C-alpha positions in Angstrom: -6.1 -7.2 40.9 -8.0 -5.7 37.9 -6.4 -3.9 35.0 -4.9 -0.6 36.2 -4.1 0.8 32.7 -5.3 4.3 31.7 -7.1 4.8 28.4 -3.8 6.0 26.8 -2.0 2.9 28.0 -4.8 0.6 26.8 -4.9 2.2 23.3 -1.1 2.2 23.1 -0.9 -1.5 24.1 -3.4 -2.3 21.3 -1.2 -0.3 18.8 1.9 -2.3 19.7 0.0 -5.6 19.5 -1.5 -4.8 16.1 2.0 -3.9 14.9 3.4 -7.2 16.2 0.7 -9.1 14.2 1.7 -7.3 11.1 5.3 -8.2 11.7 4.3 -11.8 12.0 2.5 -11.7 8.6 5.8 -10.5 7.1 8.1 -12.9 8.8 6.0 -16.1 8.5 7.6 -18.6 6.2 4.5 -20.4 4.9 1.3 -19.3 3.2 -0.8 -20.9 5.9 1.0 -19.0 8.7 0.6 -15.7 6.8 -3.1 -16.4 6.4 -3.4 -17.1 10.1 -1.6 -13.9 11.1 -3.6 -11.9 8.5 -6.8 -13.1 10.2 -5.4 -12.3 13.7 -4.4 -8.8 12.5 -7.8 -8.2 11.0 -9.5 -9.5 14.2 -7.5 -7.1 16.4 -7.6 -4.0 14.2 -11.3 -4.2 13.3 -12.3 -4.4 17.0 -9.9 -1.7 18.1 -11.1 0.9 15.6 -14.8 0.4 16.4 -14.3 0.3 20.1 -12.5 3.7 19.9 -15.4 5.1 18.0 -17.9 3.8 20.6 -16.0 4.6 23.8 -13.1 7.1 23.5 -14.5 9.4 20.9 -17.8 10.1 22.7 -15.8 10.8 25.9 -13.7 13.3 24.0 -16.8 15.1 22.7 -18.3 15.2 26.1 -15.3 16.6 27.9 -13.7 18.7 25.2 -16.7 20.3 23.5 -16.2 21.6 20.0 -12.5 20.8 20.1 -13.3 17.2 20.9 -15.9 17.1 18.1 -13.3 18.5 15.6 -10.7 16.0 16.7 -13.0 13.0 16.6 -14.3 14.1 13.2 -10.7 13.8 11.9 -10.2 10.5 13.7 -13.3 9.1 12.1 -12.2 10.4 8.7 -8.9 8.6 9.2 -10.6 5.4 10.1 -13.2 5.7 7.3 -11.8 7.7 4.4 -15.4 8.7 3.5 -15.7 12.4 2.7 -17.8 14.3 5.1 -17.0 17.8 3.7 -14.6 18.8 6.4 -11.4 18.9 4.3 -9.9 20.2 1.1 -9.7 18.0 -2.0 -5.9 17.5 -1.3 -6.6 16.5 2.3 -9.3 14.0 1.3 -7.1 12.5 -1.4 -4.3 11.9 1.1 -6.5 10.9 4.1 -5.6 7.6 5.8 -8.3 5.0 5.1 -7.7 2.3 7.7 -11.1 0.5 7.4 -11.1 0.6 3.6 -7.5 -0.8 3.4 -8.4 -3.5 6.0 -11.5 -4.4 4.1 -9.5 -5.2 1.0 -6.7 -6.9 2.9 -8.8 -9.2 5.1 -9.9 -11.5 2.2 -6.8 -11.2 0.0 -4.4 -14.1 -0.2 -0.9 -13.2 1.1 0.5 -14.7 -2.1 -1.4 -12.1 -4.2 1.1 -9.6 -5.7 -1.0 -6.8 -4.3 -1.0 -8.0 -0.8 2.3 -6.7 0.5 1.9 -3.2 -1.0 -1.6 -3.0 0.5 -0.3 -4.1 3.9 2.4 -1.5 3.8 -0.2 1.2 2.8 -2.5 0.1 5.6 0.4 0.3 8.1 1.3 3.8 6.8 -2.3 4.9 7.2 -2.6 3.3 10.6 0.6 5.0 11.9 -0.6 8.4 10.6 -3.7 7.9 12.7 -1.8 6.6 15.7 0.5 9.7 15.6 -2.6 11.9 15.6 -4.1 10.1 18.6 -0.8 10.0 20.5 0.1 13.7 19.9 -3.3 15.3 19.9 -6.2 13.2 21.3 -4.7 11.4 24.3 -2.8 14.2 26.0 -5.8 16.5 25.8 -8.2 13.9 27.1 -6.0 12.6 29.9 -5.6 16.2 31.2 -9.4 16.3 31.7 -9.9 12.9 33.3 -8.9 11.7 36.7 -6.8 8.6 36.8 -9.8 6.6 38.0 -11.9 8.0 35.1 -9.2 7.1 32.7 -9.0 3.5 34.0 -12.8 3.2 33.9 -12.7 4.3 30.3 -10.0 1.8 29.5 -12.1 -1.0 31.0 -15.1 0.1 28.9 -12.9 0.1 25.8 -11.7 -3.4 26.5 -15.2 -4.7 27.3 -16.7 -3.2 24.2 -14.1 -5.0 22.0 -15.5 -8.3 23.2 -18.9 -7.8 21.5 -17.8 -6.1 18.3 -17.5 -7.3 14.7 -14.1 -9.0 13.9 -14.0 -7.9 10.3 -13.8 -4.5 8.7 -17.1 -3.0 7.5 -16.1 0.5 6.1 -19.6 1.4 4.9 -21.3 0.7 8.2 -22.3 3.7 10.4 -19.4 5.0 12.5 -21.1 7.1 15.1 -23.3 6.1 18.1 -26.0 5.0 18.2 -26.3 3.8 14.6 -22.9 2.2 15.0 -24.0 0.3 18.1 -26.9 -1.2 16.1 -24.8 -2.0 13.1 -22.2 -3.7 15.3 -24.8 -5.9 17.0 -26.0 -7.1 13.6 -22.5 -7.7 12.1 -20.7 -9.2 15.2 -22.5 -12.6 15.3 -22.0 -13.1 11.6 -18.3 -12.3 11.8 -17.8 -14.5 14.8 -19.5 -17.5 13.2 -17.4 -17.1 10.1 -14.3 -16.9 12.3 -15.0 -20.5 13.2 -14.2 -21.4 9.6 -11.0 -19.3 9.5 -7.6 -20.4 10.7 -5.8 -18.4 13.4 -2.4 -18.7 15.1 -2.2 -21.1 18.1 -3.1 -19.3 21.3 0.4 -19.9 22.7 1.8 -17.6 19.9 -0.7 -14.8 20.3 
């Protein structure tokens, strides 16, 4: 039987998985293990963020009109932390910056004194974004989709992750169709470089 999860369930499962990888970074006893889980965390979060932008956000804009556009503009800002003129100076100074945080973290050694504070800041930013999606985006979208449409969107979200970059590229385009093109260029490079990186054993993931 195929995956029967709705888009809310698929997104929520990713959030839990990403959190579990962050916990593994913190709890690992050796530097090598921390590096492996840092790489796994990066791999999961980078793909998750871009797949949302390519699948869920266009669906919100299609079904929710201007409200959907406003919500996805905020979502993209929270991913990107690149000012687009939508918010006050205070809002922009305090805006989550998931991709920018991840870009810094993904190549930083866990024994660097800045690593743990940066990881905590990234998780804080990520959870701010997750709260917005859980409380604002997903309830509104699910009301407008049939369960079958929601499951189809979840399948599209999962399939799209398979062909995306596995590292953070915060200055790449973040809207279709420019993002699609950028992802096609970056993904093979990232995946080739992953062959040279260490990851946790499959049995632990």
